[in-house]
PyMOL Python script that loads the backbone (N, CA, C, O; Angstrom):
from pymol import cmd

cmd.read_pdbstr("""\
ATOM      1  N   MET A   1      30.343 -87.926 -22.961  1.00  0.00           N
ATOM      2  CA  MET A   1      29.040 -89.485 -23.423  1.00  0.00           C
ATOM      3  C   MET A   1      29.055 -89.765 -22.508  1.00  0.00           C
ATOM      4  O   MET A   1      29.770 -89.548 -21.530  1.00  0.00           O
ATOM      5  N   PRO A   2      27.752 -90.622 -22.837  1.00  0.00           N
ATOM      6  CA  PRO A   2      27.325 -91.901 -22.677  1.00  0.00           C
ATOM      7  C   PRO A   2      27.511 -92.614 -22.724  1.00  0.00           C
ATOM      8  O   PRO A   2      27.113 -93.518 -21.990  1.00  0.00           O
ATOM      9  N   SER A   3      28.727 -92.741 -24.208  1.00  0.00           N
ATOM     10  CA  SER A   3      29.053 -94.562 -24.707  1.00  0.00           C
ATOM     11  C   SER A   3      29.778 -93.734 -26.073  1.00  0.00           C
ATOM     12  O   SER A   3      29.602 -92.660 -26.647  1.00  0.00           O
ATOM     13  N   LEU A   4      30.208 -94.294 -26.138  1.00  0.00           N
ATOM     14  CA  LEU A   4      30.997 -94.126 -27.851  1.00  0.00           C
ATOM     15  C   LEU A   4      29.910 -94.484 -28.918  1.00  0.00           C
ATOM     16  O   LEU A   4      30.304 -93.865 -29.906  1.00  0.00           O
ATOM     17  N   ILE A   5      28.912 -95.053 -29.225  1.00  0.00           N
ATOM     18  CA  ILE A   5      27.938 -94.745 -29.675  1.00  0.00           C
ATOM     19  C   ILE A   5      27.481 -92.999 -30.367  1.00  0.00           C
ATOM     20  O   ILE A   5      27.401 -92.198 -31.298  1.00  0.00           O
ATOM     21  N   THR A   6      27.310 -93.355 -28.973  1.00  0.00           N
ATOM     22  CA  THR A   6      26.440 -91.843 -28.978  1.00  0.00           C
ATOM     23  C   THR A   6      28.118 -90.454 -29.367  1.00  0.00           C
ATOM     24  O   THR A   6      27.940 -89.471 -30.087  1.00  0.00           O
ATOM     25  N   ALA A   7      29.588 -90.780 -28.667  1.00  0.00           N
ATOM     26  CA  ALA A   7      29.991 -89.993 -28.659  1.00  0.00           C
ATOM     27  C   ALA A   7      30.086 -90.008 -31.217  1.00  0.00           C
ATOM     28  O   ALA A   7      30.989 -89.549 -31.917  1.00  0.00           O
ATOM     29  N   ARG A   8      29.309 -90.426 -31.488  1.00  0.00           N
ATOM     30  CA  ARG A   8      29.912 -90.369 -33.304  1.00  0.00           C
ATOM     31  C   ARG A   8      29.182 -88.890 -33.705  1.00  0.00           C
ATOM     32  O   ARG A   8      29.528 -88.252 -34.699  1.00  0.00           O
ATOM     33  N   SER A   9      28.147 -88.459 -32.799  1.00  0.00           N
ATOM     34  CA  SER A   9      27.412 -87.099 -33.236  1.00  0.00           C
ATOM     35  C   SER A   9      28.401 -86.133 -33.646  1.00  0.00           C
ATOM     36  O   SER A   9      28.367 -85.126 -34.352  1.00  0.00           O
ATOM     37  N   ARG A  10      29.534 -86.906 -32.814  1.00  0.00           N
ATOM     38  CA  ARG A  10      30.462 -85.030 -32.423  1.00  0.00           C
ATOM     39  C   ARG A  10      31.714 -85.678 -33.385  1.00  0.00           C
ATOM     40  O   ARG A  10      32.693 -85.093 -32.922  1.00  0.00           O
ATOM     41  N   TYR A  11      32.120 -86.398 -34.264  1.00  0.00           N
ATOM     42  CA  TYR A  11      32.425 -86.332 -35.355  1.00  0.00           C
ATOM     43  C   TYR A  11      33.062 -86.077 -36.290  1.00  0.00           C
ATOM     44  O   TYR A  11      33.990 -86.271 -37.075  1.00  0.00           O
ATOM     45  N   ALA A  12      31.699 -85.236 -35.704  1.00  0.00           N
ATOM     46  CA  ALA A  12      31.815 -84.137 -37.771  1.00  0.00           C
ATOM     47  C   ALA A  12      32.826 -83.214 -37.186  1.00  0.00           C
ATOM     48  O   ALA A  12      33.482 -82.660 -38.068  1.00  0.00           O
ATOM     49  N   ASP A  13      33.263 -82.764 -35.581  1.00  0.00           N
ATOM     50  CA  ASP A  13      34.258 -81.573 -35.365  1.00  0.00           C
ATOM     51  C   ASP A  13      35.545 -81.437 -35.096  1.00  0.00           C
ATOM     52  O   ASP A  13      36.047 -80.434 -34.588  1.00  0.00           O
ATOM     53  N   VAL A  14      36.211 -82.584 -35.472  1.00  0.00           N
ATOM     54  CA  VAL A  14      36.701 -83.546 -35.009  1.00  0.00           C
ATOM     55  C   VAL A  14      37.977 -83.013 -35.872  1.00  0.00           C
ATOM     56  O   VAL A  14      38.362 -83.547 -36.913  1.00  0.00           O
ATOM     57  N   GLU A  15      38.530 -81.936 -35.299  1.00  0.00           N
ATOM     58  CA  GLU A  15      39.796 -81.271 -36.907  1.00  0.00           C
ATOM     59  C   GLU A  15      42.040 -82.337 -36.452  1.00  0.00           C
ATOM     60  O   GLU A  15      43.194 -82.138 -36.833  1.00  0.00           O
ATOM     61  N   ALA A  16      41.498 -83.091 -35.730  1.00  0.00           N
ATOM     62  CA  ALA A  16      42.591 -83.711 -35.090  1.00  0.00           C
ATOM     63  C   ALA A  16      42.933 -84.733 -36.230  1.00  0.00           C
ATOM     64  O   ALA A  16      41.945 -85.419 -36.492  1.00  0.00           O
ATOM     65  N   LEU A  17      44.058 -85.051 -37.006  1.00  0.00           N
ATOM     66  CA  LEU A  17      44.015 -85.486 -37.359  1.00  0.00           C
ATOM     67  C   LEU A  17      44.058 -87.404 -36.740  1.00  0.00           C
ATOM     68  O   LEU A  17      44.591 -87.760 -35.689  1.00  0.00           O
ATOM     69  N   VAL A  18      43.325 -88.373 -37.776  1.00  0.00           N
ATOM     70  CA  VAL A  18      43.043 -89.377 -36.946  1.00  0.00           C
ATOM     71  C   VAL A  18      43.205 -90.590 -37.555  1.00  0.00           C
ATOM     72  O   VAL A  18      42.914 -90.838 -38.725  1.00  0.00           O
ATOM     73  N   HIS A  19      43.943 -91.782 -36.289  1.00  0.00           N
ATOM     74  CA  HIS A  19      44.058 -92.959 -37.248  1.00  0.00           C
ATOM     75  C   HIS A  19      43.750 -94.010 -36.518  1.00  0.00           C
ATOM     76  O   HIS A  19      44.335 -94.237 -35.459  1.00  0.00           O
ATOM     77  N   LEU A  20      42.586 -94.950 -37.097  1.00  0.00           N
ATOM     78  CA  LEU A  20      41.293 -95.841 -36.570  1.00  0.00           C
ATOM     79  C   LEU A  20      42.403 -96.908 -36.346  1.00  0.00           C
ATOM     80  O   LEU A  20      42.839 -97.360 -37.405  1.00  0.00           O
ATOM     81  N   VAL A  21      43.005 -97.456 -35.122  1.00  0.00           N
ATOM     82  CA  VAL A  21      43.574 -99.335 -35.395  1.00  0.00           C
ATOM     83  C   VAL A  21      42.512-100.311 -34.543  1.00  0.00           C
ATOM     84  O   VAL A  21      42.133-100.231 -33.374  1.00  0.00           O
ATOM     85  N   TYR A  22      42.281-100.990 -35.301  1.00  0.00           N
ATOM     86  CA  TYR A  22      41.556-102.208 -34.337  1.00  0.00           C
ATOM     87  C   TYR A  22      42.200-103.425 -34.577  1.00  0.00           C
ATOM     88  O   TYR A  22      43.259-103.514 -35.199  1.00  0.00           O
ATOM     89  N   GLY A  23      41.504-104.487 -34.032  1.00  0.00           N
ATOM     90  CA  GLY A  23      42.063-105.649 -34.325  1.00  0.00           C
ATOM     91  C   GLY A  23      41.371-106.214 -35.213  1.00  0.00           C
ATOM     92  O   GLY A  23      40.350-105.628 -35.571  1.00  0.00           O
ATOM     93  N   GLU A  24      41.675-107.355 -35.756  1.00  0.00           N
ATOM     94  CA  GLU A  24      41.522-108.324 -36.695  1.00  0.00           C
ATOM     95  C   GLU A  24      40.272-108.867 -35.889  1.00  0.00           C
ATOM     96  O   GLU A  24      39.202-109.243 -36.367  1.00  0.00           O
ATOM     97  N   ASN A  25      40.678-108.819 -34.458  1.00  0.00           N
ATOM     98  CA  ASN A  25      39.770-110.062 -33.449  1.00  0.00           C
ATOM     99  C   ASN A  25      38.763-109.387 -32.786  1.00  0.00           C
ATOM    100  O   ASN A  25      37.817-109.827 -32.132  1.00  0.00           O
ATOM    101  N   ASP A  26      39.274-107.661 -33.184  1.00  0.00           N
ATOM    102  CA  ASP A  26      38.651-107.611 -31.762  1.00  0.00           C
ATOM    103  C   ASP A  26      37.155-107.385 -31.836  1.00  0.00           C
ATOM    104  O   ASP A  26      36.524-108.007 -32.691  1.00  0.00           O
ATOM    105  N   TRP A  27      36.526-106.547 -31.014  1.00  0.00           N
ATOM    106  CA  TRP A  27      35.139-107.236 -29.518  1.00  0.00           C
ATOM    107  C   TRP A  27      34.757-105.790 -30.958  1.00  0.00           C
ATOM    108  O   TRP A  27      34.475-106.452 -31.956  1.00  0.00           O
ATOM    109  N   SER A  28      34.671-104.301 -31.324  1.00  0.00           N
ATOM    110  CA  SER A  28      33.997-104.007 -32.015  1.00  0.00           C
ATOM    111  C   SER A  28      33.188-104.993 -33.169  1.00  0.00           C
ATOM    112  O   SER A  28      33.578-106.138 -33.400  1.00  0.00           O
ATOM    113  N   ARG A  29      32.312-104.538 -33.679  1.00  0.00           N
ATOM    114  CA  ARG A  29      31.859-104.944 -34.850  1.00  0.00           C
ATOM    115  C   ARG A  29      32.303-104.121 -36.053  1.00  0.00           C
ATOM    116  O   ARG A  29      32.654-102.980 -36.353  1.00  0.00           O
ATOM    117  N   PRO A  30      32.147-105.036 -36.452  1.00  0.00           N
ATOM    118  CA  PRO A  30      33.458-104.707 -38.739  1.00  0.00           C
ATOM    119  C   PRO A  30      31.775-103.197 -38.793  1.00  0.00           C
ATOM    120  O   PRO A  30      31.982-102.041 -39.162  1.00  0.00           O
ATOM    121  N   SER A  31      30.610-103.618 -38.419  1.00  0.00           N
ATOM    122  CA  SER A  31      29.560-102.897 -39.094  1.00  0.00           C
ATOM    123  C   SER A  31      30.074-101.309 -38.130  1.00  0.00           C
ATOM    124  O   SER A  31      30.646-100.429 -38.772  1.00  0.00           O
ATOM    125  N   ASP A  32      29.825-101.118 -36.740  1.00  0.00           N
ATOM    126  CA  ASP A  32      30.757-100.091 -36.012  1.00  0.00           C
ATOM    127  C   ASP A  32      32.077-100.002 -36.211  1.00  0.00           C
ATOM    128  O   ASP A  32      32.309-100.557 -35.137  1.00  0.00           O
ATOM    129  N   ARG A  33      33.402 -99.745 -36.736  1.00  0.00           N
ATOM    130  CA  ARG A  33      34.198 -99.610 -37.331  1.00  0.00           C
ATOM    131  C   ARG A  33      33.925 -99.182 -39.186  1.00  0.00           C
ATOM    132  O   ARG A  33      34.561 -98.581 -40.051  1.00  0.00           O
ATOM    133  N   GLU A  34      33.097 -99.634 -39.127  1.00  0.00           N
ATOM    134  CA  GLU A  34      33.073 -99.474 -40.569  1.00  0.00           C
ATOM    135  C   GLU A  34      32.511 -97.789 -40.275  1.00  0.00           C
ATOM    136  O   GLU A  34      33.114 -96.743 -40.515  1.00  0.00           O
ATOM    137  N   ALA A  35      31.292 -97.967 -39.738  1.00  0.00           N
ATOM    138  CA  ALA A  35      30.277 -96.360 -38.942  1.00  0.00           C
ATOM    139  C   ALA A  35      31.742 -95.466 -38.567  1.00  0.00           C
ATOM    140  O   ALA A  35      31.741 -94.401 -39.184  1.00  0.00           O
ATOM    141  N   ASN A  36      32.523 -95.584 -38.022  1.00  0.00           N
ATOM    142  CA  ASN A  36      33.324 -94.398 -37.229  1.00  0.00           C
ATOM    143  C   ASN A  36      34.014 -94.029 -39.102  1.00  0.00           C
ATOM    144  O   ASN A  36      34.043 -93.009 -39.790  1.00  0.00           O
ATOM    145  N   LYS A  37      34.306 -94.948 -39.242  1.00  0.00           N
ATOM    146  CA  LYS A  37      35.058 -95.305 -41.117  1.00  0.00           C
ATOM    147  C   LYS A  37      34.328 -93.803 -41.753  1.00  0.00           C
ATOM    148  O   LYS A  37      34.725 -92.673 -42.038  1.00  0.00           O
ATOM    149  N   LYS A  38      33.228 -94.445 -41.770  1.00  0.00           N
ATOM    150  CA  LYS A  38      32.778 -93.696 -42.922  1.00  0.00           C
ATOM    151  C   LYS A  38      32.195 -91.646 -42.168  1.00  0.00           C
ATOM    152  O   LYS A  38      31.992 -90.663 -42.880  1.00  0.00           O
ATOM    153  N   LEU A  39      32.110 -91.707 -40.754  1.00  0.00           N
ATOM    154  CA  LEU A  39      32.560 -90.744 -40.672  1.00  0.00           C
ATOM    155  C   LEU A  39      32.899 -89.810 -40.092  1.00  0.00           C
ATOM    156  O   LEU A  39      32.454 -88.736 -39.689  1.00  0.00           O
ATOM    157  N   LEU A  40      34.294 -90.714 -40.108  1.00  0.00           N
ATOM    158  CA  LEU A  40      35.565 -90.220 -40.286  1.00  0.00           C
ATOM    159  C   LEU A  40      36.289 -90.310 -41.441  1.00  0.00           C
ATOM    160  O   LEU A  40      37.086 -91.246 -41.507  1.00  0.00           O
ATOM    161  N   PRO A  41      36.180 -89.373 -42.601  1.00  0.00           N
ATOM    162  CA  PRO A  41      36.696 -89.848 -43.961  1.00  0.00           C
ATOM    163  C   PRO A  41      38.186 -89.481 -44.155  1.00  0.00           C
ATOM    164  O   PRO A  41      38.873 -89.887 -45.093  1.00  0.00           O
ATOM    165  N   ALA A  42      38.461 -88.949 -43.506  1.00  0.00           N
ATOM    166  CA  ALA A  42      39.684 -87.951 -43.236  1.00  0.00           C
ATOM    167  C   ALA A  42      40.474 -88.657 -42.824  1.00  0.00           C
ATOM    168  O   ALA A  42      41.569 -88.653 -43.385  1.00  0.00           O
ATOM    169  N   ALA A  43      40.199 -89.750 -41.424  1.00  0.00           N
ATOM    170  CA  ALA A  43      40.974 -90.706 -40.983  1.00  0.00           C
ATOM    171  C   ALA A  43      41.548 -91.549 -41.265  1.00  0.00           C
ATOM    172  O   ALA A  43      40.732 -92.434 -41.525  1.00  0.00           O
ATOM    173  N   ASP A  44      43.151 -92.137 -41.492  1.00  0.00           N
ATOM    174  CA  ASP A  44      43.472 -93.594 -42.192  1.00  0.00           C
ATOM    175  C   ASP A  44      43.117 -94.627 -41.463  1.00  0.00           C
ATOM    176  O   ASP A  44      43.125 -94.297 -40.278  1.00  0.00           O
ATOM    177  N   PHE A  45      42.747 -95.942 -41.643  1.00  0.00           N
ATOM    178  CA  PHE A  45      42.546 -96.840 -40.957  1.00  0.00           C
ATOM    179  C   PHE A  45      43.133 -98.395 -41.562  1.00  0.00           C
ATOM    180  O   PHE A  45      43.100 -99.033 -42.614  1.00  0.00           O
ATOM    181  N   THR A  46      43.867 -98.580 -39.689  1.00  0.00           N
ATOM    182  CA  THR A  46      44.059 -99.686 -40.384  1.00  0.00           C
ATOM    183  C   THR A  46      44.023-101.317 -39.054  1.00  0.00           C
ATOM    184  O   THR A  46      44.172-101.283 -37.833  1.00  0.00           O
ATOM    185  N   GLN A  47      43.793-102.425 -39.886  1.00  0.00           N
ATOM    186  CA  GLN A  47      43.298-103.312 -38.884  1.00  0.00           C
ATOM    187  C   GLN A  47      44.482-104.595 -38.610  1.00  0.00           C
ATOM    188  O   GLN A  47      44.723-105.302 -39.588  1.00  0.00           O
ATOM    189  N   VAL A  48      45.037-104.826 -37.619  1.00  0.00           N
ATOM    190  CA  VAL A  48      45.955-105.543 -37.079  1.00  0.00           C
ATOM    191  C   VAL A  48      45.346-107.265 -37.237  1.00  0.00           C
ATOM    192  O   VAL A  48      44.765-108.025 -36.463  1.00  0.00           O
ATOM    193  N   PRO A  49      45.844-107.377 -38.696  1.00  0.00           N
ATOM    194  CA  PRO A  49      46.314-109.055 -38.109  1.00  0.00           C
ATOM    195  C   PRO A  49      46.415-109.766 -36.882  1.00  0.00           C
ATOM    196  O   PRO A  49      47.225-109.680 -35.959  1.00  0.00           O
ATOM    197  N   GLY A  50      44.998-110.794 -37.147  1.00  0.00           N
ATOM    198  CA  GLY A  50      45.052-111.824 -35.710  1.00  0.00           C
ATOM    199  C   GLY A  50      45.782-110.620 -34.282  1.00  0.00           C
ATOM    200  O   GLY A  50      46.794-110.698 -33.585  1.00  0.00           O
ATOM    201  N   ALA A  51      44.983-109.897 -34.346  1.00  0.00           N
ATOM    202  CA  ALA A  51      45.196-109.035 -33.208  1.00  0.00           C
ATOM    203  C   ALA A  51      43.970-109.198 -32.051  1.00  0.00           C
ATOM    204  O   ALA A  51      43.584-110.354 -32.227  1.00  0.00           O
ATOM    205  N   ASP A  52      43.381-108.768 -31.248  1.00  0.00           N
ATOM    206  CA  ASP A  52      42.428-108.673 -30.633  1.00  0.00           C
ATOM    207  C   ASP A  52      42.192-106.999 -30.325  1.00  0.00           C
ATOM    208  O   ASP A  52      42.353-106.248 -31.287  1.00  0.00           O
ATOM    209  N   HIS A  53      41.999-106.694 -29.647  1.00  0.00           N
ATOM    210  CA  HIS A  53      41.272-105.236 -28.714  1.00  0.00           C
ATOM    211  C   HIS A  53      43.096-104.434 -28.250  1.00  0.00           C
ATOM    212  O   HIS A  53      43.807-103.470 -28.536  1.00  0.00           O
ATOM    213  N   PHE A  54      43.075-105.563 -27.450  1.00  0.00           N
ATOM    214  CA  PHE A  54      44.746-104.246 -26.742  1.00  0.00           C
ATOM    215  C   PHE A  54      46.425-104.422 -27.660  1.00  0.00           C
ATOM    216  O   PHE A  54      47.570-104.724 -27.323  1.00  0.00           O
ATOM    217  N   ILE A  55      45.876-104.114 -28.681  1.00  0.00           N
ATOM    218  CA  ILE A  55      46.745-103.476 -29.459  1.00  0.00           C
ATOM    219  C   ILE A  55      48.467-103.344 -29.111  1.00  0.00           C
ATOM    220  O   ILE A  55      49.514-103.957 -29.321  1.00  0.00           O
ATOM    221  N   ALA A  56      48.047-102.307 -28.546  1.00  0.00           N
ATOM    222  CA  ALA A  56      49.960-101.995 -27.952  1.00  0.00           C
ATOM    223  C   ALA A  56      50.140-102.228 -26.524  1.00  0.00           C
ATOM    224  O   ALA A  56      50.731-101.478 -25.747  1.00  0.00           O
ATOM    225  N   LEU A  57      49.285-103.907 -26.107  1.00  0.00           N
ATOM    226  CA  LEU A  57      50.040-104.378 -25.759  1.00  0.00           C
ATOM    227  C   LEU A  57      50.073-105.747 -26.033  1.00  0.00           C
ATOM    228  O   LEU A  57      50.851-106.357 -25.299  1.00  0.00           O
ATOM    229  N   GLU A  58      49.040-106.917 -27.455  1.00  0.00           N
ATOM    230  CA  GLU A  58      49.520-107.198 -28.454  1.00  0.00           C
ATOM    231  C   GLU A  58      50.357-107.126 -29.194  1.00  0.00           C
ATOM    232  O   GLU A  58      51.169-108.024 -28.974  1.00  0.00           O
ATOM    233  N   ARG A  59      50.722-106.315 -30.270  1.00  0.00           N
ATOM    234  CA  ARG A  59      52.003-105.784 -31.369  1.00  0.00           C
ATOM    235  C   ARG A  59      51.674-104.613 -30.779  1.00  0.00           C
ATOM    236  O   ARG A  59      50.514-104.224 -30.917  1.00  0.00           O
ATOM    237  N   PRO A  60      52.940-103.541 -29.741  1.00  0.00           N
ATOM    238  CA  PRO A  60      52.750-103.017 -29.456  1.00  0.00           C
ATOM    239  C   PRO A  60      53.963-102.239 -30.583  1.00  0.00           C
ATOM    240  O   PRO A  60      54.095-101.020 -30.684  1.00  0.00           O
ATOM    241  N   GLU A  61      54.822-103.341 -31.412  1.00  0.00           N
ATOM    242  CA  GLU A  61      54.963-102.703 -32.963  1.00  0.00           C
ATOM    243  C   GLU A  61      54.754-102.360 -33.622  1.00  0.00           C
ATOM    244  O   GLU A  61      55.581-102.027 -34.471  1.00  0.00           O
ATOM    245  N   VAL A  62      53.650-102.199 -33.726  1.00  0.00           N
ATOM    246  CA  VAL A  62      52.343-101.744 -35.315  1.00  0.00           C
ATOM    247  C   VAL A  62      52.442-100.641 -34.623  1.00  0.00           C
ATOM    248  O   VAL A  62      53.021 -99.693 -35.154  1.00  0.00           O
ATOM    249  N   VAL A  63      51.851-100.488 -33.144  1.00  0.00           N
ATOM    250  CA  VAL A  63      51.280 -99.182 -33.116  1.00  0.00           C
ATOM    251  C   VAL A  63      52.880 -98.121 -32.755  1.00  0.00           C
ATOM    252  O   VAL A  63      52.966 -97.002 -33.262  1.00  0.00           O
ATOM    253  N   ALA A  64      53.739 -98.540 -32.070  1.00  0.00           N
ATOM    254  CA  ALA A  64      55.561 -98.544 -32.980  1.00  0.00           C
ATOM    255  C   ALA A  64      54.851 -97.221 -34.412  1.00  0.00           C
ATOM    256  O   ALA A  64      54.330 -96.116 -34.563  1.00  0.00           O
ATOM    257  N   ASP A  65      55.465 -98.678 -35.272  1.00  0.00           N
ATOM    258  CA  ASP A  65      55.448 -97.914 -36.341  1.00  0.00           C
ATOM    259  C   ASP A  65      54.116 -97.090 -36.715  1.00  0.00           C
ATOM    260  O   ASP A  65      54.158 -96.080 -37.418  1.00  0.00           O
ATOM    261  N   LEU A  66      53.318 -97.448 -36.351  1.00  0.00           N
ATOM    262  CA  LEU A  66      51.662 -95.919 -36.784  1.00  0.00           C
ATOM    263  C   LEU A  66      52.211 -94.430 -36.326  1.00  0.00           C
ATOM    264  O   LEU A  66      52.077 -93.314 -36.827  1.00  0.00           O
ATOM    265  N   LEU A  67      52.881 -94.910 -35.163  1.00  0.00           N
ATOM    266  CA  LEU A  67      53.582 -93.586 -33.950  1.00  0.00           C
ATOM    267  C   LEU A  67      54.763 -92.662 -34.763  1.00  0.00           C
ATOM    268  O   LEU A  67      55.195 -91.512 -34.849  1.00  0.00           O
ATOM    269  N   ASN A  68      54.985 -94.236 -35.370  1.00  0.00           N
ATOM    270  CA  ASN A  68      56.803 -92.861 -36.371  1.00  0.00           C
ATOM    271  C   ASN A  68      56.717 -92.841 -37.371  1.00  0.00           C
ATOM    272  O   ASN A  68      57.661 -92.396 -38.024  1.00  0.00           O
ATOM    273  N   ALA A  69      55.284 -93.417 -38.166  1.00  0.00           N
ATOM    274  CA  ALA A  69      55.194 -93.033 -39.456  1.00  0.00           C
ATOM    275  C   ALA A  69      54.444 -91.515 -39.475  1.00  0.00           C
ATOM    276  O   ALA A  69      54.071 -90.952 -40.504  1.00  0.00           O
ATOM    277  N   VAL A  70      54.319 -91.029 -38.222  1.00  0.00           N
ATOM    278  CA  VAL A  70      53.756 -89.525 -38.233  1.00  0.00           C
ATOM    279  C   VAL A  70      54.469 -88.385 -37.511  1.00  0.00           C
ATOM    280  O   VAL A  70      54.020 -87.240 -37.471  1.00  0.00           O
ATOM    281  N   ALA A  71      55.648 -88.788 -36.925  1.00  0.00           N
ATOM    282  CA  ALA A  71      56.608 -87.839 -36.214  1.00  0.00           C
ATOM    283  C   ALA A  71      57.371 -87.615 -36.416  1.00  0.00           C
ATOM    284  O   ALA A  71      57.992 -86.826 -35.704  1.00  0.00           O
TER     285      ALA A  71
END
""", "prot")
cmd.dss("prot")
cmd.show_as("cartoon", "prot")
cmd.util.cbc("prot")
cmd.orient("prot")
């Protein structure tokens, strides 16, 4: 896909479990986050307070908790 935005056209084909995780201060626009959420209605959604884009580096305990919750 040439961009993440154009990849949205394929979201309807997603069959895997999805958990959207965004930092509160992520570089993605809130409107993009909402669009992704609407196109993946079965997806879980977490917005991490005080985090930016690299949540796994900034708040690894949050990522670990989310992964452990589905393990």
